[in-house]
C-alpha positions as a printed NumPy array, in Angstrom:
array([[ -2.495,   7.913,  12.159],
       [  0.627,   6.026,  11.072],
       [  3.489,   8.449,  10.407],
       [  4.732,   7.274,   7.005],
       [  7.916,   9.311,   7.365],
       [  8.853,   6.841,  10.109],
       [  7.285,   3.691,   8.572],
       [  9.528,   0.688,   8.029],
       [  9.354,  -2.329,   5.753],
       [  9.067,  -4.672,   8.75 ],
       [  5.879,  -2.969,   9.944],
       [  4.15 ,  -3.683,   6.649],
       [  5.662,  -7.165,   6.323],
       [  3.793,  -8.077,   9.521],
       [  0.559,  -7.168,   7.661],
       [  1.126,  -9.311,   4.56 ],
       [ -2.177, -10.707,   3.202],
       [ -4.193,  -8.377,   5.416],
       [ -6.911,  -6.069,   4.106],
       [ -6.304,  -2.364,   3.706],
       [ -9.453,  -0.311,   3.195],
       [ -9.399,   2.77 ,   0.988],
       [-11.799,   5.171,   2.661],
       [-14.288,   6.651,   0.196],
       [-17.317,   8.88 ,   0.782],
       [-19.824,   6.024,   0.647],
       [-17.807,   3.277,   2.389],
       [-14.54 ,   1.536,   1.606],
       [-12.732,  -0.285,  -1.184],
       [-10.742,  -3.281,   0.015],
       [ -7.23 ,  -4.052,  -1.158],
       [ -5.075,  -6.881,   0.137],
       [ -1.379,  -6.35 ,   0.827],
       [  0.118,  -9.015,  -1.439],
       [  3.822,  -8.164,  -1.438],
       [  6.323,  -6.234,   0.665],
       [  9.782,  -5.964,  -0.853],
       [ 12.941,  -4.161,   0.207],
       [ 14.539,  -2.054,  -2.537],
       [ 18.095,  -2.177,  -1.205],
       [ 20.044,   0.056,   1.097],
       [ 20.857,   3.621,   0.126],
       [ 23.288,   5.608,   2.246],
       [ 21.532,   8.886,   1.446],
       [ 18.128,   7.613,   2.629],
       [ 16.793,   8.072,   6.135],
       [ 15.386,   4.534,   5.926],
       [ 15.891,   1.518,   3.694],
       [ 13.546,   1.974,   0.701],
       [ 10.769,  -0.554,   0.162],
       [  7.721,  -1.145,  -2.02 ],
       [  4.243,  -2.458,  -1.283],
       [  1.962,  -4.213,  -3.761],
       [ -1.773,  -4.342,  -3.126],
       [ -4.292,  -6.54 ,  -4.929],
       [ -7.848,  -5.41 ,  -5.588],
       [-10.846,  -6.932,  -7.312],
       [-10.87 ,  -7.479, -11.061],
       [-12.017,  -4.403, -12.958],
       [-10.996,  -1.944, -10.236],
       [ -9.43 ,   1.183, -11.715],
       [ -8.084,   3.991,  -9.563],
       [ -6.178,   7.122, -10.595],
       [ -2.726,   7.544,  -9.097],
       [ -3.062,   9.754,  -6.061],
       [ -2.898,   9.798,  -2.272],
       [ -5.555,   7.605,  -0.644],
       [ -6.639,   7.536,   2.973],
       [ -6.349,   3.894,   4.044],
       [ -7.082,   1.893,   7.162],
       [ -5.655,  -1.405,   8.411],
       [ -6.596,  -3.157,  11.643],
       [ -2.93 ,  -3.565,  12.66 ],
       [ -1.398,  -0.265,  11.515],
       [ -4.389,   2.057,  11.769],
       [ -5.022,   4.945,   9.382],
       [ -2.501,   6.284,   6.89 ],
       [ -2.339,   8.201,   3.642],
       [ -0.524,   6.377,   0.831],
       [  0.247,   7.386,  -2.753],
       [ -0.886,   4.48 ,  -4.951],
       [ -0.118,   3.835,  -8.609],
       [ -1.954,   1.17 , -10.591],
       [  0.635,  -1.202, -12.04 ],
       [ -1.514,  -3.878, -13.627],
       [ -4.891,  -5.474, -14.156],
       [ -6.289,  -8.645, -15.701],
       [ -9.286, -10.939, -15.3  ],
       [ -8.162, -12.029, -11.827],
       [ -7.463,  -8.681, -10.189],
       [ -5.983,  -5.194, -10.174],
       [ -2.599,  -4.319,  -8.66 ],
       [ -1.389,  -1.12 ,  -7.063],
       [  2.063,  -0.113,  -5.81 ],
       [  3.379,   2.267,  -3.176],
       [  7.102,   3.06 ,  -2.952],
       [  8.78 ,   4.4  ,   0.186],
       [ 12.187,   6.059,  -0.281]])
């Protein structure tokens, strides 16, 4: 499992446009990593903060919580996702790493 305490922006940037599967009891929900953005350096942080944006299918609604996810490059991880938008073309979710 990917240790998110040690995860870096560059690791996720290498997975841009790749699928990340949210593991659910009866299968998986696919999200695509659509954006990886640095949030600027902070001297008090152990790493440079960054944010991830995932895109899901239109109509997908998920409560904000920690989800077990899997990616072919990074493996399994648990990420706190917050839904940040939705329209007729898709649903967007964000994860922030401080």
